[in-house]
C-alpha positions in Angstrom: 0.0 0.0 0.0 2.9 2.3 0.7 4.3 1.7 -2.7 1.0 2.7 -4.4 0.7 5.8 -2.2 4.2 6.9 -2.9 3.9 6.2 -6.6 0.7 8.2 -6.8 2.4 11.1 -5.1 5.2 10.9 -7.6 2.7 10.7 -10.5 0.8 13.7 -9.1 4.1 15.7 -8.8 5.1 14.8 -12.4 1.7 15.9 -13.7 1.9 19.2 -11.8 5.4 19.8 -13.2 4.1 19.0 -16.7 1.1 21.4 -16.2 3.5 24.1 -15.0 5.7 23.7 -18.1 2.6 23.8 -20.4 1.3 26.9 -18.6 4.6 28.7 -19.0 4.7 27.8 -22.7 1.2 29.1 -23.2 2.2 32.3 -21.3 5.1 32.8 -23.6 2.9 32.3 -26.7 0.5 34.8 -25.3 3.3 37.4 -24.8 4.4 36.8 -28.4 0.9 37.5 -29.6 0.6 40.6 -27.5 3.9 41.9 -28.9 2.7 41.4 -32.5 -0.6 43.0 -31.6 1.2 46.0 -30.1 3.3 46.4 -33.3 0.2 46.4 -35.4 -1.6 48.9 -33.2 1.5 51.2 -33.3 1.5 50.9 -37.1 -2.1 51.8 -37.4 -1.7 54.7 -35.0 1.2 56.2 -37.0 -0.9 55.9 -40.2 -3.8 57.6 -38.5 -1.6 60.4 -37.3 -0.6 61.2 -40.9 -4.3 61.8 -41.6 -4.7 64.4 -38.8 -3.9 67.4 -41.1 -6.7 66.3 -43.4 -9.2 66.1 -40.6 -8.0 69.5 -39.3 -8.5 71.0 -42.7 -12.0 69.5 -42.9 -12.9 70.7 -39.4 -11.7 74.2 -40.2 -13.5 74.3 -43.6 -16.8 73.1 -42.0 -16.5 75.7 -39.2 -15.9 78.4 -41.8 -18.9 77.2 -43.9 -21.1 77.1 -40.9 -20.1 80.7 -39.9 -20.8 81.8 -43.5 -24.2 80.1 -43.5 -25.1 81.7 -40.2 -24.0 85.1 -41.5 -26.1 84.7 -44.7 -29.1 83.6 -42.7 -28.9 86.6 -40.4 -28.6 88.9 -43.5 -31.6 87.3 -45.1 -33.6 87.7 -41.9 -32.7 91.3 -41.6 -33.6 92.0 -45.3 -37.0 90.2 -44.9 -37.7 92.1 -41.7 -36.8 95.4 -43.4 -39.1 94.9 -46.4 -41.9 93.4 -44.3 -45.1 95.4 -44.4 
């Protein structure tokens, strides 16, 4: 009985060591995937930063057009109120 008990303990320890090795290998794979993902995200971020001047131009243009439309609308209202009977 002692032989079975001691052999089961040895088997359990071996299985735990194997599980630990597998967990470490999976962790290393996960770190490799995270590194590749980080490189991809940095690449996308740098490409998006090159588009910032375009978006700034669009924002400035839309703000200018909105101000012009407001000015034209105010002028139209003033003219309509001036000629109203």
